[in-house]
C-alpha positions in Angstrom: -34.0 -21.1 -121.4 -37.7 -20.7 -122.4 -39.5 -17.7 -121.0 -43.2 -17.6 -120.1 -45.5 -14.9 -121.2 -45.4 -13.4 -117.7 -41.6 -13.3 -117.8 -41.6 -11.7 -121.3 -44.2 -9.1 -120.2 -42.6 -8.7 -116.7 -46.2 -8.8 -115.4 -48.8 -11.3 -114.2 -51.6 -9.3 -116.0 -53.2 -11.7 -118.6 -53.5 -8.9 -121.2 -49.8 -8.0 -120.9 -48.7 -11.6 -121.0 -50.8 -12.2 -124.2 -49.5 -9.1 -125.9 -45.9 -10.2 -125.1 -46.5 -13.7 -126.6 -48.2 -12.4 -129.8 -45.7 -12.8 -132.5 -43.1 -14.5 -130.2 -40.4 -16.5 -132.1 -37.8 -18.7 -130.5 -35.8 -21.9 -130.7 -36.7 -25.1 -128.8 -35.5 -28.7 -128.7 -37.9 -29.4 -131.6 -36.8 -26.5 -133.8 -38.0 -23.0 -134.5 -41.4 -22.1 -133.0 -43.6 -19.0 -133.1 -46.9 -17.9 -131.6 -49.3 -16.6 -134.2 -50.4 -13.1 -133.3 -53.6 -13.7 -135.3 -54.7 -17.1 -133.9 -52.5 -17.4 -130.7 -51.6 -20.9 -131.9 -48.1 -22.3 -131.7 -46.5 -22.8 -135.1 -43.9 -25.5 -134.9 -42.4 -28.4 -136.8 -44.3 -31.6 -136.9 -43.1 -35.2 -137.1 -44.4 -38.4 -138.6 -43.3 -41.4 -136.6 -43.3 -45.1 -137.4 -44.0 -46.9 -134.2 -41.6 -49.7 -133.1 -42.6 -53.2 -131.9 -41.8 -53.8 -128.2 -38.9 -56.1 -129.3 -37.1 -53.2 -131.1 -37.5 -50.6 -128.3 -34.2 -49.8 -126.5 -36.2 -48.4 -123.5 -39.7 -47.5 -122.5 -39.4 -44.1 -124.3 -38.1 -45.5 -127.6 -41.5 -45.6 -129.2 -40.8 -44.8 -132.8 -38.5 -43.7 -135.6 -39.0 -40.3 -137.2 -39.8 -40.8 -140.9 -40.7 -37.3 -141.8 -40.1 -33.8 -140.3 -41.7 -30.7 -141.7 -41.3 -27.0 -141.1 -44.0 -26.1 -143.6 -46.9 -24.5 -141.8 -50.3 -26.1 -141.9 -52.7 -24.3 -144.3 -54.4 -21.4 -142.5 -57.9 -22.6 -143.4 -57.2 -25.8 -141.4 -56.2 -24.1 -138.2 -57.6 -20.6 -138.4 -59.4 -19.5 -135.3 -62.4 -17.3 -136.0 -62.7 -15.8 -132.5 -59.9 -15.9 -129.9 -62.0 -14.0 -127.5 -61.2 -10.8 -125.7 -60.9 -9.2 -122.3 
């Protein structure tokens, strides 16, 4: 089960939900994920897919084959947020 920020904080107050999510780590169907306390961005595995021609698709959702999966984080300089705002 995945919890929301409001459930983790046991509150609907935005500041409390944000604080509860900062530094959150958990497992999902795509692997381990975390919320960066510094940038508030989701850190997660990424996938590179090779798309399939329509003739090779088993159904409408069989769009590609995973050719690479990475758990290495993207370099901070590429995704660093300079100002996440405040309340």
